TORPA-4810 file (N, C-alpha, C, O; in nm, 3 decimals):
<nodes>
NODE_1_0.074_-0.130_0.005_0.020_-0.009_-0.020_0.065_0.113_-0.009_0.120_0.131_0.100_M
NODE_2_0.063_0.218_-0.090_0.123_0.356_-0.097_0.134_0.429_0.049_0.033_0.426_0.120_E
NODE_3_0.224_0.480_0.087_0.232_0.549_0.228_0.185_0.692_0.189_0.240_0.757_0.099_R
NODE_4_0.071_0.740_0.268_0.025_0.896_0.246_0.139_0.983_0.252_0.228_0.963_0.334_P
NODE_5_0.144_1.082_0.168_0.259_1.185_0.171_0.241_1.287_0.254_0.129_1.338_0.252_I
NODE_6_0.321_1.331_0.328_0.312_1.460_0.447_0.435_1.550_0.424_0.552_1.514_0.425_V
NODE_7_0.390_1.664_0.404_0.477_1.782_0.403_0.514_1.879_0.549_0.440_1.960_0.605_L
NODE_8_0.639_1.842_0.581_0.622_1.902_0.716_0.712_2.043_0.692_0.825_2.045_0.643_A
NODE_9_0.650_2.139_0.729_0.709_2.285_0.688_0.745_2.380_0.812_0.662_2.410_0.898_V
NODE_10_0.875_2.422_0.814_0.923_2.475_0.933_1.065_2.452_0.952_1.119_2.352_0.905_G
NODE_11_1.130_2.544_1.021_1.286_2.524_1.056_1.320_2.416_1.148_1.269_2.400_1.259_A
NODE_12_1.417_2.336_1.091_1.452_2.193_1.174_1.496_2.227_1.305_1.565_2.325_1.336_R
NODE_13_1.442_2.123_1.394_1.469_2.177_1.544_1.326_2.241_1.587_1.223_2.220_1.522_G
NODE_14_1.329_2.311_1.690_1.223_2.374_1.746_1.099_2.310_1.765_1.108_2.208_1.835_G
NODE_15_0.980_2.340_1.723_0.854_2.287_1.716_0.871_2.163_1.649_0.836_2.066_1.717_L
NODE_16_0.916_2.136_1.531_0.914_2.022_1.449_0.971_1.904_1.510_0.932_1.789_1.492_L
NODE_17_1.076_1.946_1.592_1.154_1.838_1.663_1.060_1.747_1.757_1.092_1.632_1.786_S
NODE_18_0.952_1.804_1.799_0.830_1.747_1.895_0.766_1.645_1.787_0.732_1.534_1.828_K
NODE_19_0.751_1.671_1.677_0.676_1.593_1.592_0.746_1.477_1.503_0.691_1.376_1.460_I
NODE_20_0.866_1.512_1.487_0.942_1.451_1.360_0.938_1.283_1.419_0.916_1.193_1.338_D
NODE_21_0.958_1.255_1.546_0.940_1.110_1.570_0.820_1.042_1.580_0.814_0.922_1.608_P
NODE_22_0.694_1.135_1.553_0.565_1.072_1.582_0.524_1.056_1.398_0.447_0.966_1.363_V
NODE_23_0.586_1.149_1.297_0.572_1.117_1.175_0.656_0.988_1.147_0.597_0.890_1.104_L
NODE_24_0.784_0.983_1.168_0.893_0.869_1.172_0.811_0.768_1.177_0.787_0.706_1.073_D
NODE_25_0.750_0.730_1.304_0.687_0.612_1.333_0.558_0.569_1.277_0.510_0.457_1.295_R
NODE_26_0.497_0.674_1.202_0.380_0.636_1.160_0.372_0.569_1.031_0.261_0.539_0.986_S
NODE_27_0.486_0.541_0.964_0.519_0.500_0.842_0.444_0.591_0.731_0.368_0.537_0.650_H
NODE_28_0.467_0.720_0.731_0.420_0.804_0.654_0.545_0.856_0.527_0.664_0.844_0.554_L
NODE_29_0.507_0.903_0.417_0.600_0.936_0.304_0.623_1.088_0.370_0.526_1.162_0.361_A
NODE_30_0.734_1.137_0.430_0.756_1.258_0.481_0.839_1.347_0.430_0.951_1.317_0.471_V
NODE_31_0.845_1.468_0.342_0.927_1.544_0.305_0.919_1.676_0.383_0.814_1.728_0.421_H
NODE_32_1.051_1.728_0.403_1.037_1.839_0.506_1.119_1.963_0.434_1.224_1.942_0.375_R
NODE_33_1.067_2.081_0.445_1.124_2.194_0.412_1.096_2.307_0.486_0.989_2.317_0.547_V
NODE_34_1.204_2.418_0.489_1.203_2.532_0.603_1.094_2.621_0.558_1.026_2.673_0.647_P
NODE_35_1.066_2.648_0.432_0.995_2.786_0.399_0.846_2.725_0.328_0.820_2.621_0.267_L
NODE_36_0.768_2.840_0.368_0.647_2.821_0.305_0.635_2.833_0.172_0.537_2.777_0.123_G
NODE_37_0.721_2.901_0.085_0.695_2.920_-0.044_0.745_2.788_-0.120_0.688_2.738_-0.217_K
NODE_38_0.859_2.741_-0.060_0.900_2.611_-0.097_0.803_2.490_-0.078_0.786_2.396_-0.156_T
NODE_39_0.747_2.512_0.032_0.608_2.405_0.043_0.523_2.434_-0.060_0.494_2.329_-0.118_A
NODE_40_0.475_2.520_-0.105_0.369_2.544_-0.196_0.398_2.496_-0.327_0.312_2.440_-0.395_L
NODE_41_0.517_2.514_-0.365_0.586_2.459_-0.480_0.594_2.293_-0.491_0.588_2.234_-0.599_K
NODE_42_0.608_2.237_-0.384_0.616_2.136_-0.352_0.458_2.054_-0.345_0.451_1.937_-0.383_M
NODE_43_0.378_2.101_-0.311_0.252_2.096_-0.322_0.188_2.032_-0.451_0.114_1.934_-0.455_V
NODE_44_0.232_2.111_-0.558_0.213_2.099_-0.701_0.265_1.960_-0.731_0.183_1.889_-0.789_R
NODE_45_0.378_1.907_-0.707_0.473_1.818_-0.772_0.421_1.664_-0.683_0.387_1.555_-0.729_S
NODE_46_0.433_1.708_-0.550_0.407_1.572_-0.445_0.257_1.544_-0.422_0.219_1.431_-0.392_R
NODE_47_0.169_1.653_-0.438_0.039_1.615_-0.409_0.042_1.551_-0.262_-0.003_1.437_-0.253_R
NODE_48_0.081_1.602_-0.168_0.072_1.551_-0.016_-0.095_1.555_0.041_-0.183_1.632_0.004_P
NODE_49_-0.104_1.452_0.136_-0.255_1.420_0.195_-0.236_1.554_0.312_-0.329_1.632_0.331_R
NODE_50_-0.126_1.562_0.373_-0.123_1.676_0.477_0.005_1.749_0.482_0.116_1.704_0.454_L
NODE_51_-0.024_1.863_0.518_0.107_1.974_0.563_0.064_1.973_0.727_-0.042_1.964_0.788_L
NODE_52_0.230_1.988_0.768_0.222_2.005_0.912_0.296_2.121_0.897_0.396_2.129_0.826_V
NODE_53_0.246_2.219_0.967_0.317_2.362_0.937_0.351_2.381_1.085_0.261_2.353_1.164_V
NODE_54_0.459_2.421_1.131_0.508_2.480_1.225_0.490_2.647_1.227_0.554_2.715_1.146_A
NODE_55_0.404_2.705_1.316_0.369_2.839_1.324_0.444_2.937_1.434_0.446_2.899_1.551_F
NODE_56_0.485_3.021_1.409_0.493_3.083_1.255_0.569_3.060_1.167_0.680_3.019_1.199_P
NODE_57_0.536_3.079_1.018_0.624_3.019_0.925_0.737_3.150_0.912_0.710_3.268_0.931_L
NODE_58_0.868_3.093_0.875_0.987_3.194_0.865_0.954_3.310_0.764_0.979_3.430_0.779_L
NODE_59_0.884_3.238_0.638_0.903_3.358_0.536_0.769_3.426_0.502_0.764_3.508_0.410_D
NODE_60_0.662_3.394_0.574_0.528_3.412_0.506_0.416_3.424_0.616_0.418_3.351_0.714_M
NODE_61_0.323_3.514_0.597_0.206_3.530_0.668_0.136_3.420_0.697_0.145_3.352_0.594_R
NODE_62_0.056_3.346_0.796_-0.021_3.221_0.755_-0.126_3.243_0.682_-0.165_3.147_0.615_L
NODE_63_-0.202_3.372_0.672_-0.307_3.382_0.576_-0.291_3.400_0.450_-0.381_3.387_0.367_D
NODE_64_-0.174_3.431_0.425_-0.129_3.471_0.266_-0.067_3.307_0.212_-0.075_3.269_0.096_A
NODE_65_-0.016_3.239_0.310_0.028_3.076_0.282_-0.113_3.015_0.263_-0.127_2.960_0.154_F
NODE_66_-0.212_3.013_0.338_-0.321_2.925_0.313_-0.409_2.976_0.204_-0.495_2.899_0.161_L
NODE_67_-0.399_3.108_0.147_-0.478_3.137_0.040_-0.396_3.098_-0.069_-0.464_3.045_-0.157_E
NODE_68_-0.280_3.103_-0.095_-0.190_3.041_-0.196_-0.215_2.892_-0.197_-0.223_2.842_-0.309_D
NODE_69_-0.228_2.813_-0.097_-0.238_2.688_-0.085_-0.379_2.660_-0.154_-0.392_2.575_-0.243_L
NODE_70_-0.474_2.729_-0.110_-0.632_2.718_-0.173_-0.607_2.746_-0.310_-0.651_2.659_-0.385_A
NODE_71_-0.551_2.839_-0.364_-0.541_2.863_-0.486_-0.491_2.767_-0.604_-0.528_2.770_-0.721_A
NODE_72_-0.396_2.684_-0.545_-0.310_2.578_-0.615_-0.420_2.505_-0.688_-0.405_2.485_-0.809_E
NODE_73_-0.537_2.459_-0.620_-0.620_2.361_-0.715_-0.802_2.410_-0.672_-0.885_2.343_-0.610_E
NODE_74_-0.815_2.537_-0.727_-0.952_2.621_-0.696_-1.044_2.501_-0.707_-1.024_2.407_-0.784_P
NODE_75_-1.144_2.514_-0.625_-1.297_2.437_-0.650_-1.242_2.262_-0.620_-1.323_2.171_-0.631_G
NODE_76_-1.135_2.242_-0.593_-1.118_2.105_-0.537_-1.040_2.111_-0.389_-0.985_2.212_-0.344_S
NODE_77_-1.047_1.993_-0.329_-1.025_1.971_-0.204_-0.848_1.925_-0.204_-0.790_1.830_-0.256_K
NODE_78_-0.803_2.027_-0.131_-0.637_2.036_-0.128_-0.634_1.976_0.010_-0.732_1.952_0.081_G
NODE_79_-0.469_1.949_0.044_-0.441_1.881_0.161_-0.456_1.960_0.281_-0.424_2.079_0.293_P
NODE_80_-0.512_1.876_0.380_-0.529_1.906_0.511_-0.409_1.968_0.586_-0.296_1.933_0.552_A
NODE_81_-0.427_2.065_0.695_-0.325_2.131_0.733_-0.324_2.116_0.886_-0.428_2.142_0.947_V
NODE_82_-0.209_2.075_0.956_-0.194_2.068_1.090_-0.116_2.195_1.129_-0.004_2.216_1.082_A
NODE_83_-0.178_2.282_1.221_-0.090_2.395_1.261_-0.027_2.361_1.411_-0.092_2.338_1.513_L
NODE_84_0.110_2.363_1.398_0.165_2.331_1.529_0.216_2.430_1.593_0.304_2.494_1.535_L
NODE_85_0.177_2.467_1.720_0.229_2.603_1.762_0.213_2.560_1.906_0.162_2.455_1.944_A
NODE_86_0.272_2.677_1.995_0.254_2.665_2.131_0.109_2.702_2.158_0.042_2.760_2.073_D
NODE_87_0.058_2.665_2.289_-0.073_2.704_2.334_-0.098_2.828_2.324_-0.196_2.839_2.251_E
NODE_88_-0.061_2.931_2.359_-0.079_3.062_2.370_-0.086_3.123_2.257_-0.105_3.245_2.254_H
NODE_89_-0.072_3.045_2.139_-0.113_3.126_1.998_-0.257_3.058_1.934_-0.307_3.096_1.828_L
NODE_90_-0.305_2.967_2.007_-0.449_2.928_1.966_-0.526_3.020_1.908_-0.581_3.002_1.800_E
NODE_91_-0.535_3.144_1.990_-0.640_3.259_1.968_-0.607_3.318_1.825_-0.696_3.331_1.741_S
NODE_92_-0.481_3.351_1.805_-0.448_3.386_1.682_-0.449_3.304_1.580_-0.430_3.350_1.468_E
NODE_93_-0.471_3.178_1.597_-0.499_3.075_1.478_-0.633_3.068_1.454_-0.668_3.056_1.337_L
NODE_94_-0.725_3.073_1.550_-0.847_3.045_1.562_-0.917_3.081_1.404_-0.968_2.995_1.333_E
NODE_95_-0.908_3.198_1.375_-0.987_3.245_1.236_-0.937_3.142_1.130_-1.011_3.149_1.032_P
NODE_96_-0.849_3.058_1.115_-0.813_2.999_1.005_-0.863_2.826_1.034_-0.867_2.746_0.941_H
NODE_97_-0.898_2.791_1.173_-0.949_2.653_1.200_-1.063_2.614_1.155_-1.164_2.683_1.172_L
NODE_98_-1.063_2.506_1.095_-1.181_2.419_1.037_-1.175_2.261_1.051_-1.086_2.202_1.113_D
NODE_99_-1.251_2.218_1.005_-1.242_2.062_0.970_-1.114_2.023_0.906_-1.067_1.915_0.942_A
NODE_100_-1.053_2.091_0.820_-0.930_2.060_0.731_-0.822_2.140_0.773_-0.715_2.129_0.713_E
NODE_101_-0.834_2.228_0.878_-0.726_2.304_0.942_-0.717_2.295_1.063_-0.802_2.362_1.120_H
NODE_102_-0.630_2.225_1.148_-0.649_2.179_1.290_-0.520_2.230_1.360_-0.406_2.231_1.314_R
NODE_103_-0.559_2.271_1.475_-0.442_2.314_1.566_-0.409_2.217_1.655_-0.493_2.158_1.722_F
NODE_104_-0.264_2.190_1.661_-0.219_2.081_1.753_-0.106_2.148_1.856_0.006_2.188_1.825_L
NODE_105_-0.158_2.149_1.962_-0.047_2.238_2.071_0.083_2.134_2.090_0.088_2.014_2.114_P
NODE_106_0.181_2.228_2.070_0.319_2.170_2.086_0.352_2.083_2.201_0.443_2.000_2.191_A
NODE_107_0.265_2.099_2.339_0.296_2.014_2.448_0.234_1.894_2.426_0.271_1.804_2.501_H
NODE_108_0.136_1.860_2.332_0.056_1.724_2.343_0.162_1.637_2.353_0.271_1.654_2.300_M
NODE_109_0.119_1.515_2.440_0.189_1.382_2.412_0.204_1.321_2.258_0.117_1.334_2.172_E
NODE_110_0.314_1.259_2.241_0.318_1.201_2.121_0.205_1.121_2.059_0.189_1.121_1.937_P
NODE_111_0.111_1.040_2.159_0.027_0.973_2.114_-0.089_1.062_2.082_-0.167_1.024_1.995_E
NODE_112_-0.110_1.175_2.141_-0.226_1.268_2.101_-0.187_1.327_1.960_-0.268_1.321_1.867_E
NODE_113_-0.058_1.386_1.943_-0.023_1.436_1.803_-0.028_1.337_1.717_-0.066_1.384_1.610_L
NODE_114_-0.006_1.206_1.707_-0.018_1.102_1.635_-0.168_1.097_1.592_-0.209_1.098_1.476_Q
NODE_115_-0.229_1.093_1.687_-0.396_1.068_1.647_-0.446_1.200_1.596_-0.550_1.193_1.529_R
NODE_116_-0.397_1.309_1.613_-0.465_1.411_1.549_-0.432_1.436_1.393_-0.510_1.493_1.316_G
NODE_117_-0.286_1.378_1.351_-0.238_1.390_1.260_-0.321_1.288_1.170_-0.379_1.327_1.069_I
NODE_118_-0.323_1.164_1.208_-0.367_1.049_1.127_-0.554_1.098_1.105_-0.611_1.088_0.997_L
NODE_119_-0.603_1.135_1.197_-0.730_1.164_1.165_-0.733_1.264_1.076_-0.846_1.276_1.029_E
NODE_120_-0.661_1.335_1.037_-0.647_1.462_0.919_-0.628_1.388_0.805_-0.686_1.421_0.702_L
NODE_121_-0.545_1.277_0.808_-0.519_1.203_0.683_-0.639_1.111_0.671_-0.660_1.067_0.558_I
NODE_122_-0.710_1.078_0.753_-0.835_0.987_0.730_-0.775_0.812_0.766_-0.827_0.715_0.710_G
NODE_123_-0.689_0.802_0.842_-0.600_0.686_0.896_-0.594_0.676_1.014_-0.489_0.718_1.063_D
NODE_124_-0.683_0.627_1.096_-0.657_0.617_1.225_-0.601_0.487_1.278_-0.586_0.473_1.399_T
NODE_125_-0.569_0.390_1.190_-0.557_0.251_1.222_-0.399_0.230_1.271_-0.356_0.132_1.334_T
NODE_126_-0.327_0.340_1.230_-0.195_0.344_1.253_-0.157_0.411_1.402_-0.040_0.423_1.438_R
NODE_127_-0.269_0.453_1.483_-0.248_0.500_1.611_-0.173_0.405_1.715_-0.215_0.291_1.731_V
NODE_128_-0.075_0.448_1.779_-0.019_0.350_1.878_-0.137_0.311_2.001_-0.222_0.388_2.047_A
NODE_129_-0.118_0.204_2.030_-0.218_0.189_2.173_-0.154_0.228_2.292_-0.035_0.216_2.320_R
NODE_130_-0.261_0.284_2.370_-0.218_0.321_2.501_-0.293_0.249_2.604_-0.411_0.275_2.631_R
NODE_131_-0.220_0.156_2.662_-0.290_0.088_2.779_-0.293_0.126_2.920_-0.186_0.148_2.977_L
NODE_132_-0.394_0.136_2.979_-0.393_0.141_3.126_-0.335_0.066_3.229_-0.404_0.022_3.321_M
NODE_133_-0.213_0.046_3.223_-0.111_-0.064_3.294_-0.056_-0.011_3.418_0.020_0.083_3.396_L
NODE_134_-0.069_-0.037_3.527_0.000_-0.026_3.616_0.134_-0.094_3.616_0.126_-0.215_3.634_R
NODE_135_0.275_-0.036_3.599_0.387_-0.090_3.603_0.500_-0.021_3.678_0.526_0.096_3.647_L
NODE_136_0.566_-0.078_3.770_0.683_-0.036_3.859_0.779_0.017_3.788_0.833_-0.056_3.705_E
NODE_137_0.823_0.153_3.802_0.943_0.217_3.704_1.022_0.299_3.824_0.973_0.364_3.916_V
NODE_138_1.179_0.270_3.787_1.266_0.328_3.857_1.299_0.441_3.764_1.320_0.419_3.645_Q
NODE_139_1.304_0.581_3.825_1.337_0.698_3.735_1.468_0.771_3.778_1.488_0.821_3.888_L
NODE_140_1.537_0.768_3.696_1.664_0.872_3.733_1.683_0.963_3.654_1.684_0.939_3.533_G
NODE_141_1.705_1.097_3.706_1.723_1.225_3.624_1.844_1.290_3.711_1.830_1.321_3.829_A
NODE_142_1.948_1.304_3.650_2.076_1.371_3.748_2.097_1.271_3.876_2.113_1.150_3.864_G
NODE_143_2.094_1.325_3.975_2.117_1.268_4.099_1.975_1.242_4.173_1.964_1.200_4.288_K
NODE_144_1.872_1.276_4.087_1.731_1.213_4.150_1.702_1.097_4.103_1.698_1.069_3.984_L
NODE_145_1.674_1.009_4.211_1.638_0.870_4.191_1.500_0.825_4.243_1.492_0.820_4.365_L
NODE_146_1.383_0.789_4.167_1.240_0.744_4.238_1.189_0.647_4.187_1.211_0.629_4.067_R
NODE_147_1.112_0.561_4.254_1.027_0.481_4.237_0.902_0.506_4.193_0.837_0.547_4.290_M
NODE_148_0.835_0.504_4.098_0.717_0.536_4.068_0.615_0.437_3.968_0.664_0.332_3.926_C
NODE_149_0.513_0.461_3.942_0.416_0.378_3.853_0.364_0.466_3.745_0.357_0.589_3.736_Q
NODE_150_0.323_0.350_3.651_0.304_0.447_3.507_0.109_0.425_3.533_0.038_0.345_3.593_T
NODE_151_0.089_0.532_3.459_-0.073_0.551_3.468_-0.108_0.500_3.349_-0.205_0.425_3.347_D
NODE_152_-0.042_0.526_3.236_-0.058_0.435_3.101_0.068_0.424_3.039_0.168_0.480_3.083_N
NODE_153_0.064_0.337_2.914_0.183_0.310_2.869_0.132_0.271_2.693_0.037_0.201_2.658_I
NODE_154_0.228_0.340_2.612_0.227_0.257_2.463_0.346_0.239_2.443_0.429_0.271_2.528_S
NODE_155_0.379_0.187_2.329_0.521_0.159_2.255_0.605_0.300_2.239_0.728_0.307_2.240_E
NODE_156_0.528_0.391_2.226_0.626_0.523_2.248_0.669_0.581_2.346_0.783_0.629_2.350_S
NODE_157_0.573_0.589_2.455_0.593_0.659_2.581_0.507_0.623_2.684_0.466_0.508_2.679_G
NODE_158_0.472_0.692_2.772_0.410_0.684_2.893_0.392_0.793_2.987_0.472_0.887_2.985_M
NODE_159_0.289_0.792_3.075_0.262_0.879_3.169_0.282_0.812_3.315_0.226_0.709_3.355_L
NODE_160_0.362_0.880_3.376_0.391_0.811_3.504_0.344_0.914_3.623_0.329_1.035_3.608_I
NODE_161_0.324_0.839_3.745_0.260_0.922_3.853_0.400_0.955_3.908_0.491_0.872_3.916_R
NODE_162_0.409_1.096_3.948_0.539_1.160_4.012_0.499_1.290_4.061_0.415_1.357_4.000_L
NODE_163_0.566_1.338_4.188_0.525_1.479_4.251_0.643_1.571_4.194_0.631_1.688_4.161_Q
NODE_164_0.785_1.478_4.190_0.880_1.572_4.142_0.849_1.654_3.978_0.802_1.602_3.876_D
NODE_165_0.886_1.772_3.996_0.864_1.875_3.867_0.991_1.851_3.802_1.091_1.911_3.841_A
NODE_166_0.996_1.755_3.690_1.138_1.755_3.625_1.110_1.834_3.477_1.017_1.789_3.410_I
NODE_167_1.166_1.918_3.438_1.162_2.009_3.344_1.127_1.947_3.209_1.184_1.844_3.174_P
NODE_168_1.040_2.005_3.134_1.033_1.942_3.002_1.138_1.963_2.900_1.170_2.080_2.877_V
NODE_169_1.200_1.864_2.833_1.302_1.856_2.741_1.401_1.767_2.809_1.490_1.724_2.735_G
NODE_170_1.406_1.721_2.962_1.506_1.680_3.030_1.494_1.521_2.980_1.388_1.467_2.948_S
NODE_171_1.635_1.452_2.981_1.647_1.313_2.952_1.646_1.245_3.084_1.723_1.283_3.173_E
NODE_172_1.572_1.155_3.099_1.568_1.062_3.211_1.614_0.915_3.211_1.599_0.862_3.101_V
NODE_173_1.649_0.863_3.273_1.695_0.705_3.280_1.554_0.621_3.324_1.493_0.660_3.423_R
NODE_174_1.512_0.524_3.260_1.421_0.413_3.318_1.462_0.296_3.340_1.560_0.248_3.284_L
NODE_175_1.390_0.237_3.423_1.399_0.091_3.437_1.276_0.040_3.464_1.238_0.043_3.581_A
NODE_176_1.196_-0.015_3.367_1.052_-0.076_3.371_1.039_-0.202_3.414_1.122_-0.271_3.355_I
NODE_177_0.974_-0.264_3.488_0.951_-0.372_3.560_0.820_-0.447_3.489_0.708_-0.397_3.489_S
NODE_178_0.844_-0.539_3.445_0.724_-0.613_3.360_0.688_-0.721_3.456_0.786_-0.776_3.506_L
NODE_179_0.583_-0.761_3.491_0.540_-0.897_3.597_0.586_-1.017_3.500_0.582_-1.016_3.377_P
NODE_180_0.626_-1.109_3.574_0.683_-1.221_3.513_0.823_-1.216_3.466_0.882_-1.322_3.444_G
NODE_181_0.893_-1.082_3.447_1.032_-1.062_3.399_1.111_-1.051_3.493_1.088_-0.968_3.581_S
NODE_182_1.233_-1.139_3.497_1.334_-1.093_3.602_1.410_-0.955_3.593_1.450_-0.883_3.685_A
NODE_183_1.419_-0.934_3.429_1.513_-0.813_3.450_1.436_-0.704_3.372_1.378_-0.720_3.264_D
NODE_184_1.448_-0.567_3.460_1.359_-0.467_3.385_1.414_-0.413_3.245_1.524_-0.441_3.198_P
NODE_185_1.336_-0.346_3.199_1.353_-0.272_3.042_1.435_-0.123_3.082_1.391_-0.020_3.134_L
NODE_186_1.571_-0.158_3.035_1.626_0.028_3.047_1.606_0.090_2.935_1.632_0.038_2.827_H
NODE_187_1.553_0.217_2.948_1.541_0.293_2.865_1.558_0.430_2.885_1.534_0.480_2.995_V
NODE_188_1.610_0.522_2.753_1.620_0.655_2.793_1.496_0.736_2.729_1.461_0.719_2.612_K
NODE_189_1.445_0.810_2.801_1.317_0.878_2.774_1.349_1.029_2.781_1.455_1.069_2.829_A
NODE_190_1.255_1.112_2.733_1.252_1.259_2.739_1.112_1.309_2.788_1.009_1.257_2.747_E
NODE_191_1.112_1.403_2.870_1.013_1.439_2.963_0.930_1.551_2.856_0.980_1.664_2.853_V
NODE_192_0.829_1.531_2.785_0.755_1.605_2.693_0.656_1.689_2.771_0.638_1.805_2.733_V
NODE_193_0.590_1.643_2.876_0.492_1.744_2.948_0.461_1.710_3.070_0.486_1.596_3.108_R
NODE_194_0.400_1.807_3.157_0.349_1.758_3.292_0.197_1.760_3.269_0.134_1.804_3.173_H
NODE_195_0.149_1.698_3.387_-0.008_1.696_3.381_-0.050_1.831_3.418_0.017_1.905_3.491_T
NODE_196_-0.165_1.862_3.365_-0.275_1.967_3.400_-0.340_1.936_3.512_-0.425_1.850_3.490_D
NODE_197_-0.336_1.979_3.648_-0.423_1.952_3.773_-0.538_1.999_3.731_-0.635_1.949_3.788_P
NODE_198_-0.566_2.094_3.636_-0.709_2.127_3.624_-0.785_2.062_3.534_-0.901_2.099_3.513_D
NODE_199_-0.719_1.938_3.459_-0.792_1.881_3.358_-0.756_1.756_3.427_-0.854_1.683_3.411_R
NODE_200_-0.674_1.698_3.491_-0.623_1.569_3.497_-0.602_1.499_3.643_-0.513_1.541_3.717_E
NODE_201_-0.682_1.397_3.682_-0.667_1.360_3.822_-0.528_1.309_3.858_-0.504_1.293_3.978_A
NODE_202_-0.431_1.279_3.763_-0.305_1.210_3.777_-0.212_1.325_3.767_-0.211_1.414_3.682_V
NODE_203_-0.123_1.305_3.885_0.018_1.443_3.904_0.112_1.344_3.828_0.113_1.225_3.861_Q
NODE_204_0.195_1.391_3.724_0.304_1.336_3.692_0.336_1.395_3.568_0.295_1.505_3.533_G
NODE_205_0.421_1.310_3.492_0.498_1.330_3.369_0.458_1.249_3.257_0.429_1.132_3.281_L
NODE_206_0.450_1.299_3.119_0.432_1.236_3.010_0.589_1.216_2.933_0.664_1.308_2.900_G
NODE_207_0.608_1.100_2.919_0.747_1.067_2.886_0.749_1.027_2.731_0.642_0.979_2.695_L
NODE_208_0.844_1.035_2.634_0.852_0.990_2.511_0.996_0.895_2.529_1.106_0.930_2.572_R
NODE_209_0.951_0.759_2.478_1.087_0.704_2.477_1.194_0.718_2.359_1.156_0.702_2.244_F
NODE_210_1.308_0.744_2.383_1.423_0.766_2.310_1.492_0.652_2.264_1.496_0.636_2.142_V
NODE_211_1.551_0.562_2.345_1.647_0.473_2.313_1.611_0.354_2.416_1.591_0.379_2.535_E
NODE_212_1.604_0.208_2.359_1.591_0.114_2.437_1.721_0.043_2.474_1.808_0.065_2.390_F
NODE_213_1.760_-0.038_2.576_1.873_-0.104_2.546_1.849_-0.238_2.514_1.753_-0.300_2.560_E
NODE_214_1.941_-0.295_2.428_1.899_-0.425_2.395_1.788_-0.438_2.288_1.769_-0.359_2.196_G
NODE_215_1.698_-0.581_2.323_1.587_-0.582_2.270_1.471_-0.505_2.327_1.356_-0.518_2.284_Q
NODE_216_1.500_-0.436_2.412_1.379_-0.384_2.513_1.248_-0.331_2.432_1.136_-0.372_2.459_G
NODE_217_1.273_-0.238_2.332_1.127_-0.230_2.248_1.069_-0.322_2.207_0.946_-0.312_2.204_R
NODE_218_1.131_-0.444_2.162_1.072_-0.550_2.113_1.008_-0.635_2.236_0.915_-0.712_2.213_T
NODE_219_1.048_-0.622_2.334_1.007_-0.691_2.455_0.878_-0.608_2.501_0.783_-0.678_2.536_T
NODE_220_0.861_-0.482_2.506_0.751_-0.413_2.535_0.639_-0.413_2.429_0.521_-0.386_2.452_L
NODE_221_0.680_-0.441_2.335_0.563_-0.411_2.209_0.518_-0.567_2.247_0.397_-0.575_2.270_I
NODE_222_0.580_-0.675_2.257_0.511_-0.808_2.288_0.424_-0.826_2.393_0.322_-0.895_2.393_E
NODE_223_0.482_-0.742_2.505_0.393_-0.743_2.628_0.299_-0.644_2.602_0.195_-0.692_2.647_Y
NODE_224_0.274_-0.538_2.558_0.161_-0.484_2.522_0.056_-0.558_2.434_-0.066_-0.548_2.445_L
NODE_225_0.119_-0.627_2.353_0.014_-0.696_2.269_-0.060_-0.820_2.332_-0.168_-0.870_2.301_N
NODE_226_0.032_-0.855_2.428_-0.048_-0.978_2.499_-0.156_-0.942_2.625_-0.256_-1.007_2.654_L
NODE_227_-0.109_-0.829_2.686_-0.191_-0.770_2.789_-0.265_-0.659_2.770_-0.239_-0.582_2.678_H
NODE_228_-0.359_-0.640_2.848_-0.452_-0.502_2.857_-0.541_-0.497_2.751_-0.541_-0.581_2.661_G
NODE_229_-0.629_-0.388_2.758_-0.751_-0.353_2.685_-0.689_-0.195_2.630_-0.630_-0.111_2.697_I
NODE_230_-0.722_-0.191_2.499_-0.688_-0.045_2.491_-0.779_0.037_2.508_-0.901_0.020_2.497_E
NODE_231_-0.693_0.171_2.549_-0.771_0.299_2.646_-0.853_0.356_2.519_-0.791_0.386_2.417_D
NODE_232_-0.978_0.369_2.527_-1.035_0.459_2.424_-1.071_0.583_2.458_-1.144_0.657_2.392_E
NODE_233_-1.003_0.615_2.589_-1.032_0.755_2.660_-0.937_0.838_2.597_-0.929_0.958_2.627_G
</nodes>
């Protein structure tokens, strides 16, 4: 089956660094360009299903970019657009949002970003499973060492219950204990968000897995395939 084409628009690093791993593991054909004008030219030749635009663009106003995008194929449905931006910019983007132009807050967990992207593409079958499993985890960050528990977990990351506020972007070391296994999974992970006490009952951290030791990723995927029920929330 041909992979859907996605065009990621924006400077390397920055906001796009949050979404690059999500795009890579979603089995999409991803092309990356830094400028809006370059992206508009590629729309003609590549016919992408989706544009992921890091806002603000480096070279164009968003209204001009979207107008030029609509003019590429007047009267026909063009690519969907995911506007990736910091949460405080949502009100500025609001006039441009509709069913085909969606705001994606950059602080969202990888699974949520992936779900939003694949919904715009029209393929939610690729979304990673997130299971409500309680696993014991040893977390290390600098000199900090804590035992904690997962609230939910997927093959790409997890939410852990933890009162310590480790800064977003920090790298942490994990030892995840799987029931029935003598040896824990050793993983490097990145803190991608803190839970919001106004919206969530859990106090803790959202983590994105960066690197597994040995065959740890395969072991985790096999465990997730064998246990639990997919969280529909």
